[in-house]
BALOKOL-265695 format. One record per residue (C-alpha): x, y, z; residue in one letter. Coordinates in steps of 0.2 Angstrom, whole numbers, plus 2048, in hexadecimal, padded with zeros to 3 digits. Each point is the difference from the previous one (the first is absolute). Example, Ala and Ser with C-alpha at 12.3 -4.5 7.8 and 13.67 -1.06 7.14 Angstrom:
<pavexs>
+-----+-----+-----+------+
!  px !  py !  pz ! code !
+-----+-----+-----+------+
! 83E ! 7EA ! 827 !    A !
! 806 ! 811 ! 7FD !    S !
+-----+-----+-----+------+
</pavexs>
This chain:
<pavexs>
+-----+-----+-----+------+
!  px !  py !  pz ! code !
+-----+-----+-----+------+
! 86B ! EC7 ! 287 !    X !
! 802 ! 810 ! 80A !    X !
! 804 ! 804 ! 811 !    X !
! 7FB ! 811 ! 808 !    X !
! 7FA ! 807 ! 811 !    X !
! 7EF ! 7FD ! 805 !    X !
! 7F3 ! 808 ! 80C !    X !
! 7FC ! 7F9 ! 811 !    X !
! 7EF ! 7FB ! 7FA !    X !
! 807 ! 7F6 ! 7F1 !    X !
! 80B ! 7F7 ! 80D !    X !
! 7F1 ! 7FD ! 80B !    X !
! 7F5 ! 7FA ! 7F2 !    X !
! 80E ! 7F4 ! 7FA !    X !
! 803 ! 7F9 ! 812 !    X !
! 7ED ! 7FD ! 803 !    X !
! 800 ! 7F3 ! 7F2 !    X !
! 812 ! 7F9 ! 801 !    X !
! 800 ! 7EE ! 806 !    X !
! 812 ! 7FB ! 7FD !    X !
! 80E ! 7FE ! 80C !    X !
! 801 ! 810 ! 80B !    X !
! 809 ! 804 ! 810 !    X !
! 7F7 ! 80A ! 80D !    X !
! 80C ! 80E ! 7FE !    X !
! 7FB ! 803 ! 7EE !    X !
! 7EE ! 801 ! 805 !    X !
! 7F6 ! 810 ! 7FD !    X !
! 7FD ! 802 ! 812 !    X !
! 813 ! 7FF ! 804 !    X !
! 803 ! 80D ! 7F2 !    X !
! 7F3 ! 80B ! 809 !    X !
! 80C ! 800 ! 80F !    X !
! 811 ! 801 ! 7F7 !    X !
! 7FB ! 80F ! 7F7 !    X !
! 7FE ! 809 ! 811 !    X !
! 812 ! 7FD ! 805 !    X !
! 80A ! 7FE ! 7F0 !    X !
! 800 ! 807 ! 7EE !    X !
! 7F6 ! 7F4 ! 7F5 !    X !
! 7FE ! 7FD ! 7ED !    X !
! 7F3 ! 7F5 ! 7F7 !    X !
! 805 ! 7F9 ! 7EF !    X !
! 7F5 ! 7F6 ! 7F4 !    X !
! 804 ! 7F4 ! 7F2 !    X !
! 7F4 ! 802 ! 7F1 !    X !
! 7FB ! 7F5 ! 7F2 !    X !
! 7F4 ! 808 ! 7F3 !    X !
! 7FB ! 80D ! 80D !    X !
! 7FC ! 7F4 ! 80D !    X !
! 80A ! 7FE ! 811 !    X !
! 807 ! 7EF ! 801 !    X !
! 80D ! 803 ! 80E !    X !
! 803 ! 80C ! 80E !    X !
! 80F ! 805 ! 80A !    X !
! 800 ! 809 ! 811 !    X !
! 810 ! 808 ! 804 !    X !
! 805 ! 809 ! 80F !    X !
! 810 ! 80C ! 802 !    X !
! 80A ! 806 ! 80F !    X !
! 80E ! 80D ! 800 !    X !
! 812 ! 7FB ! 7FE !    X !
! 80F ! 80B ! 800 !    X !
! 7F5 ! 80F ! 7FF !    X !
! 7FD ! 801 ! 7ED !    X !
! 7FD ! 7ED ! 7FD !    X !
! 7F2 ! 7F4 ! 804 !    X !
! 800 ! 7EE ! 805 !    X !
! 7F1 ! 7F6 ! 7F8 !    X !
! 7F6 ! 7F1 ! 805 !    X !
! 7F3 ! 7F7 ! 7F5 !    X !
! 7F7 ! 7F8 ! 80E !    X !
! 800 ! 7EE ! 7FA !    X !
! 7FB ! 806 ! 7EF !    X !
! 7FD ! 803 ! 7F2 !    X !
! 7F0 ! 7F7 ! 7FD !    X !
! 7F9 ! 7F9 ! 7EF !    X !
! 7EF ! 7FA ! 7FC !    X !
! 807 ! 7F1 ! 7F6 !    X !
! 812 ! 7FE ! 805 !    X !
! 80D ! 7FC ! 7F3 !    X !
! 812 ! 804 ! 7FF !    X !
! 800 ! 80A ! 7F0 !    X !
! 7F3 ! 80D ! 807 !    X !
! 809 ! 800 ! 811 !    X !
! 810 ! 804 ! 7F8 !    X !
! 7F9 ! 80E ! 7F6 !    X !
! 7F7 ! 807 ! 810 !    X !
! 810 ! 7FE ! 80B !    X !
! 80B ! 809 ! 7F3 !    X !
! 7F4 ! 80F ! 7FF !    X !
! 7FF ! 800 ! 813 !    X !
! 813 ! 800 ! 800 !    X !
! 801 ! 80F ! 7F5 !    X !
! 7F3 ! 809 ! 80A !    X !
! 80A ! 7FE ! 810 !    X !
! 810 ! 805 ! 7F7 !    X !
! 7F7 ! 810 ! 7F9 !    X !
! 7FA ! 804 ! 812 !    X !
! 811 ! 801 ! 808 !    X !
! 7FF ! 7EE ! 806 !    X !
! 810 ! 7FA ! 809 !    X !
! 7FA ! 7EF ! 804 !    X !
! 7F1 ! 7F5 ! 7FE !    X !
! 7FB ! 7EF ! 809 !    X !
! 7F5 ! 7F4 ! 7F7 !    X !
! 7F9 ! 7F0 ! 807 !    X !
! 7F3 ! 7FA ! 7F3 !    X !
! 7F2 ! 7F6 ! 807 !    X !
! 801 ! 7F3 ! 7F3 !    X !
! 804 ! 7ED ! 801 !    X !
! 812 ! 7FB ! 7FB !    X !
! 7FC ! 7ED ! 803 !    X !
! 7F3 ! 7F5 ! 809 !    X !
! 804 ! 7F3 ! 80D !    X !
! 7F6 ! 7F2 ! 807 !    X !
! 7FB ! 7FF ! 812 !    X !
! 811 ! 7F8 ! 805 !    X !
! 80A ! 80E ! 7F7 !    X !
! 805 ! 7F6 ! 7F0 !    X !
! 7FF ! 80A ! 7F0 !    X !
! 7F2 ! 7FC ! 7F4 !    X !
! 804 ! 802 ! 7EE !    X !
! 7F1 ! 80A ! 7FA !    X !
! 802 ! 80A ! 7F0 !    X !
! 7F0 ! 80A ! 803 !    X !
! 804 ! 806 ! 811 !    X !
! 813 ! 800 ! 801 !    X !
! 808 ! 80F ! 7FA !    X !
! 813 ! 7FF ! 802 !    X !
! 802 ! 80B ! 7F0 !    X !
! 7FB ! 80F ! 80B !    X !
! 812 ! 801 ! 806 !    X !
! 805 ! 804 ! 7EE !    X !
! 7F4 ! 80F ! 7FF !    X !
! 809 ! 808 ! 80F !    X !
! 811 ! 7FB ! 7FA !    X !
! 7FD ! 808 ! 7EF !    X !
! 7FB ! 811 ! 808 !    X !
! 80F ! 800 ! 80B !    X !
! 7F9 ! 7FC ! 811 !    X !
! 80A ! 7F7 ! 80E !    X !
! 7F8 ! 7F1 ! 808 !    X !
! 801 ! 7FE ! 813 !    X !
! 802 ! 7ED ! 7FF !    X !
! 7F5 ! 7F1 ! 803 !    X !
! 7FF ! 803 ! 812 !    X !
! 7F8 ! 7F3 ! 80C !    X !
! 7FB ! 80A ! 810 !    X !
! 7F1 ! 809 ! 807 !    X !
! 806 ! 810 ! 809 !    X !
! 7F7 ! 810 ! 802 !    X !
! 80D ! 80A ! 7F5 !    X !
! 7FE ! 7F4 ! 7F1 !    X !
! 7F3 ! 7FE ! 7F2 !    X !
! 7F6 ! 7F0 ! 7FF !    X !
! 807 ! 7F2 ! 7F6 !    X !
! 7F6 ! 7F1 ! 804 !    X !
! 7ED ! 7FF ! 804 !    X !
! 7F5 ! 7F1 ! 804 !    X !
! 7EF ! 801 ! 7F7 !    X !
! 7F1 ! 7F4 ! 803 !    X !
! 7F4 ! 7FC ! 7F1 !    X !
! 7EF ! 803 ! 807 !    X !
! 7F6 ! 7FD ! 7F0 !    X !
! 7F2 ! 7F4 ! 801 !    X !
! 7F6 ! 7FB ! 810 !    X !
! 806 ! 801 ! 812 !    X !
! 801 ! 7ED ! 7FF !    X !
! 80C ! 802 ! 7F1 !    X !
! 80B ! 80B ! 80B !    X !
! 800 ! 7F3 ! 80D !    X !
! 805 ! 7F2 ! 7F4 !    X !
! 80F ! 80A ! 7FB !    X !
! 806 ! 801 ! 812 !    X !
! 80D ! 7F4 ! 807 !    X !
! 7F8 ! 7F3 ! 80B !    X !
! 806 ! 807 ! 811 !    X !
! 7FA ! 811 ! 7FC !    X !
! 7F0 ! 7FB ! 7FA !    X !
! 7FD ! 7F5 ! 810 !    X !
! 806 ! 80F ! 80B !    X !
! 7F5 ! 80C ! 7F7 !    X !
! 7F0 ! 7F5 ! 801 !    X !
! 804 ! 7FE ! 812 !    X !
! 802 ! 812 ! 803 !    X !
! 7EF ! 803 ! 7F8 !    X !
! 7F8 ! 7F6 ! 80D !    X !
! 805 ! 80B ! 80E !    X !
! 7F5 ! 80E ! 805 !    X !
! 80C ! 80D ! 7FA !    X !
! 7F9 ! 811 ! 7F9 !    X !
! 809 ! 80D ! 7F6 !    X !
! 7FE ! 812 ! 804 !    X !
! 805 ! 80E ! 7F4 !    X !
! 80A ! 80D ! 80A !    X !
! 7FD ! 813 ! 7FF !    X !
! 80E ! 80C ! 7FF !    X !
! 800 ! 803 ! 813 !    X !
! 802 ! 7EE ! 802 !    X !
! 810 ! 7FD ! 7F5 !    X !
! 80B ! 800 ! 80F !    X !
! 7F8 ! 7EE ! 804 !    X !
! 806 ! 7FA ! 7EF !    X !
! 812 ! 808 ! 802 !    X !
! 802 ! 7F8 ! 811 !    X !
! 7FD ! 7EF ! 7F9 !    X !
! 80A ! 803 ! 7F0 !    X !
! 80F ! 807 ! 80A !    X !
! 7FF ! 7F1 ! 80C !    X !
! 801 ! 7F4 ! 7F2 !    X !
! 80D ! 80A ! 7F7 !    X !
! 80C ! 800 ! 80F !    X !
! 7FC ! 7ED ! 803 !    X !
! 804 ! 7FA ! 7EF !    X !
! 80E ! 80C ! 7FC !    X !
! 7F8 ! 809 ! 7F2 !    X !
! 809 ! 80F ! 7F9 !    X !
! 7F8 ! 80F ! 80A !    X !
! 7F3 ! 80B ! 7F7 !    X !
! 7FE ! 810 ! 809 !    X !
! 7EF ! 802 ! 808 !    X !
! 7FF ! 812 ! 7F8 !    X !
! 802 ! 7F8 ! 7EF !    X !
! 7F2 ! 7F4 ! 803 !    X !
! 7F4 ! 80D ! 807 !    X !
! 804 ! 80B ! 7F1 !    X !
! 7FB ! 7F2 ! 7F4 !    X !
! 7F0 ! 7FD ! 80A !    X !
! 7FC ! 813 ! 7FF !    X !
! 804 ! 802 ! 7EE !    X !
! 7F8 ! 7F0 ! 7F9 !    X !
! 7F1 ! 801 ! 80C !    X !
! 7F2 ! 7FD ! 7F3 !    X !
! 809 ! 7F0 ! 7FA !    X !
! 807 ! 7F9 ! 810 !    X !
! 7F9 ! 7F3 ! 80C !    X !
! 807 ! 7FF ! 811 !    X !
! 7F8 ! 7F1 ! 809 !    X !
! 801 ! 7F8 ! 811 !    X !
! 7FB ! 7EE ! 804 !    X !
! 7F9 ! 7FE ! 811 !    X !
! 7FA ! 7F1 ! 80A !    X !
! 7F1 ! 800 ! 80D !    X !
! 806 ! 7F3 ! 80C !    X !
! 7EF ! 7FF ! 808 !    X !
! 7F9 ! 7FB ! 7EF !    X !
! 80E ! 7F4 ! 7FE !    X !
! 7FC ! 7F8 ! 811 !    X !
! 7EE ! 7FE ! 7FB !    X !
! 805 ! 7F7 ! 7F1 !    X !
! 80C ! 7F5 ! 809 !    X !
! 7F3 ! 7FB ! 80D !    X !
! 7F4 ! 7FB ! 7F3 !    X !
! 80D ! 7F6 ! 7F7 !    X !
! 804 ! 7F7 ! 811 !    X !
! 7EE ! 7FC ! 803 !    X !
! 7FD ! 7F9 ! 7EF !    X !
! 810 ! 7F5 ! 801 !    X !
! 7FB ! 7FA ! 812 !    X !
! 7EE ! 7FC ! 7FA !    X !
! 808 ! 7F7 ! 7F1 !    X !
! 80B ! 7F6 ! 80B !    X !
! 7F2 ! 7FC ! 80C !    X !
! 7F5 ! 7F9 ! 7F2 !    X !
! 80E ! 7F6 ! 7FA !    X !
! 803 ! 7F8 ! 811 !    X !
! 7ED ! 7FD ! 802 !    X !
! 7FF ! 7F7 ! 7EF !    X !
! 811 ! 7F6 ! 802 !    X !
! 809 ! 7F5 ! 80C !    X !
! 812 ! 806 ! 7FD !    X !
! 807 ! 7F0 ! 805 !    X !
! 7F6 ! 7F7 ! 7F3 !    X !
! 7FF ! 80E ! 7F3 !    X !
! 809 ! 801 ! 7EF !    X !
! 811 ! 808 ! 7FE !    X !
! 7F7 ! 80E ! 7F6 !    X !
! 7F4 ! 804 ! 80F !    X !
! 80E ! 800 ! 80C !    X !
! 80A ! 80C ! 7F5 !    X !
! 7F1 ! 80C ! 7FF !    X !
! 7FF ! 7FF ! 813 !    X !
! 813 ! 804 ! 802 !    X !
! 7FF ! 80E ! 7F3 !    X !
! 7F1 ! 808 ! 809 !    X !
! 809 ! 7FF ! 811 !    X !
! 80F ! 809 ! 7F8 !    X !
! 7F5 ! 80D ! 7F9 !    X !
! 7F7 ! 803 ! 810 !    X !
! 811 ! 802 ! 809 !    X !
! 806 ! 80C ! 7F3 !    X !
! 7F0 ! 80A ! 801 !    X !
! 802 ! 801 ! 813 !    X !
! 812 ! 807 ! 7FE !    X !
! 7FA ! 80D ! 7F4 !    X !
! 7F3 ! 805 ! 80C !    X !
! 80D ! 802 ! 80E !    X !
! 80B ! 80A ! 7F4 !    X !
! 7F2 ! 80C ! 7FB !    X !
! 7FB ! 802 ! 813 !    X !
! 812 ! 804 ! 804 !    X !
! 802 ! 80C ! 7F1 !    X !
! 7F0 ! 80A ! 806 !    X !
! 808 ! 801 ! 811 !    X !
! 810 ! 807 ! 7F9 !    X !
! 7FA ! 80A ! 7F1 !    X !
! 7EE ! 803 ! 801 !    X !
! 7F1 ! 7FB ! 7F6 !    X !
! 804 ! 807 ! 7EF !    X !
! 812 ! 7FD ! 7FA !    X !
! 809 ! 807 ! 7F1 !    X !
! 809 ! 7F3 ! 7F6 !    X !
! 806 ! 807 ! 7EF !    X !
! 800 ! 810 ! 7F6 !    X !
! 804 ! 805 ! 7EE !    X !
! 800 ! 80E ! 7F4 !    X !
! 7FA ! 7FD ! 7ED !    X !
! 800 ! 80C ! 7F1 !    X !
! 7F6 ! 7FC ! 7F1 !    X !
! 7FE ! 807 ! 7EE !    X !
! 7F7 ! 7FA ! 7F0 !    X !
! 80C ! 7F1 ! 7FE !    X !
! 804 ! 7F9 ! 811 !    X !
! 7FF ! 801 ! 813 !    X !
! 811 ! 802 ! 808 !    X !
! 805 ! 7F9 ! 811 !    X !
! 80C ! 80E ! 806 !    X !
! 803 ! 7FD ! 812 !    X !
! 7FA ! 7F4 ! 80D !    X !
! 803 ! 7FA ! 812 !    X !
! 7FA ! 7F3 ! 80D !    X !
! 802 ! 7FE ! 812 !    X !
! 80A ! 7F1 ! 804 !    X !
! 7F7 ! 7FB ! 810 !    X !
! 7F0 ! 7FE ! 7F6 !    X !
! 808 ! 7F7 ! 7F1 !    X !
! 7F6 ! 7F0 ! 803 !    X !
! 7F0 ! 808 ! 7F9 !    X !
! 808 ! 802 ! 7EE !    X !
! 7F9 ! 812 ! 7FF !    X !
! 80C ! 804 ! 7F1 !    X !
! 7F9 ! 7F2 ! 7F6 !    X !
! 7EE ! 806 ! 805 !    X !
! 804 ! 812 ! 7FB !    X !
! 808 ! 7FB ! 7F0 !    X !
! 7F2 ! 7F5 ! 7F9 !    X !
! 7F3 ! 80D ! 805 !    X !
! 80A ! 80E ! 7F6 !    X !
! 801 ! 7F4 ! 7F1 !    X !
! 7ED ! 7FE ! 801 !    X !
! 7FF ! 813 ! 800 !    X !
! 80C ! 802 ! 7F2 !    X !
! 7F5 ! 7F4 ! 7F6 !    X !
! 7F0 ! 80A ! 803 !    X !
! 809 ! 80F ! 7F9 !    X !
! 803 ! 7F6 ! 7F0 !    X !
! 813 ! 7FF ! 802 !    X !
! 80A ! 7F1 ! 7FA !    X !
! 810 ! 803 ! 80A !    X !
! 804 ! 800 ! 812 !    X !
! 811 ! 807 ! 802 !    X !
! 809 ! 7F9 ! 810 !    X !
! 80E ! 80C ! 7FB !    X !
! 812 ! 800 ! 804 !    X !
! 80C ! 7F2 ! 804 !    X !
! 813 ! 800 ! 7FF !    X !
! 802 ! 7F4 ! 7F1 !    X !
! 80B ! 7F4 ! 80B !    X !
! 7F6 ! 7F0 ! 800 !    X !
! 80C ! 7F6 ! 80B !    X !
! 7FA ! 7FA ! 812 !    X !
! 80D ! 80B ! 808 !    X !
! 7FA ! 810 ! 7F8 !    X !
! 7FB ! 80D ! 80D !    X !
! 7EE ! 801 ! 7F9 !    X !
! 7FE ! 7ED ! 7FD !    X !
! 7F1 ! 7FF ! 80B !    X !
! 7F7 ! 80F ! 7F7 !    X !
! 804 ! 7F8 ! 7EF !    X !
! 7F9 ! 7EF ! 807 !    X !
! 7F0 ! 809 ! 805 !    X !
! 7FD ! 808 ! 7F0 !    X !
! 805 ! 7F0 ! 7F6 !    X !
! 7F3 ! 7F7 ! 80A !    X !
! 7F2 ! 80A ! 7F8 !    X !
! 806 ! 7FB ! 7EF !    X !
! 809 ! 810 ! 7FC !    X !
! 80A ! 800 ! 7F0 !    X !
! 810 ! 80C ! 800 !    X !
! 802 ! 80E ! 7F5 !    X !
! 812 ! 806 ! 7FE !    X !
! 801 ! 813 ! 7FB !    X !
! 810 ! 806 ! 7F7 !    X !
! 805 ! 80C ! 80E !    X !
! 807 ! 811 ! 800 !    X !
! 808 ! 80B ! 7F3 !    X !
! 808 ! 811 ! 800 !    X !
! 808 ! 80C ! 7F5 !    X !
! 80B ! 80F ! 804 !    X !
! 7FF ! 80F ! 7F3 !    X !
! 80F ! 80A ! 806 !    X !
! 80D ! 7F5 ! 806 !    X !
! 80C ! 80D ! 805 !    X !
! 7F4 ! 80A ! 80A !    X !
! 7F9 ! 7F0 ! 808 !    X !
! 811 ! 7FA ! 805 !    X !
! 804 ! 812 ! 808 !    X !
! 7EF ! 7FF ! 809 !    X !
! 805 ! 7EF ! 807 !    X !
! 811 ! 806 ! 805 !    X !
! 7F8 ! 80F ! 809 !    X !
! 7F3 ! 7F5 ! 808 !    X !
! 7F2 ! 80A ! 7F8 !    X !
! 7F8 ! 7F1 ! 7F8 !    X !
+-----+-----+-----+------+
</pavexs>
């Protein structure tokens, strides 16, 4: 095996066909942005003159003559195994040291262990890779710990991933009962999804920020989200779910007429005082449904008066690559939560991911705290409902190459 610097074209060609785990900040599109603001290096791992791995490194100045490095959730290997990874990482380590590296931060986008939808560890020899910790330990890296938090300043540790192989019916079967029921109910609503253009992104930000504040999420700066939208433009979807209340009214009026007609026919055919219990129960259920429909009609009319004919319900932002679609950010308006728009958008984007030939729908980060008092328990429950399995990543590692200089920089507050 051999590690050497590669050209941009070699990097692009590799990424074009790479279908393993890949964070969006290791994407070639993201590289195109980073190279305009930071110093970048591209390394390739070769076997028999063929590239079997790549690393995208960025560097920023530290203490004048030194550099701080990041590997952008890399490196990536075509067929991941610890032996090749350790060789590649050792060569990356030497490259950084030779290029005046003062510090490097690495958060490999690899699975440490898998957990079921409830957070219980699954013993799986093929997917669990606890031995990756030894790779970093042997090369002198410091582990930042098995953190359980989801904050802006920390690298991802836990992500919820839905298996979307098979048919859409297979996807529904893997859902929890309530989520499956809610999602089918949402699909009956006259909700439409609109793909937002860049000049409409503020609509998405408004809804996301409202949700962020309401649910107490760690605040992500709007500028960062807008930068991601701009940088990942060709691989990003920003969608808005809207409901036409006049169409909803038409649907509800038809349902009411059908129920009233059904009830009328039943009363014409049966004398309720002499009818069987089954007939009386059908009549009772129909009466209840009619009353419920009338209430829904009243609610829709009141919403039109207050909000207008077309109302926004939910908005979300997705990234996709050769391997998966990633659910990055989403928000919904609480006053319209009864329409279950988040379920509607999620299942529609799963359909889209299937059409792209993808097998994973990554619902992305959770804290890793699976108890009911966790700050993100509601978010965890929502993702679990879609049958999401949990992938626990090993976390963040770092290495300091000149401890005395680094300590001095810290003392002088220059690092």
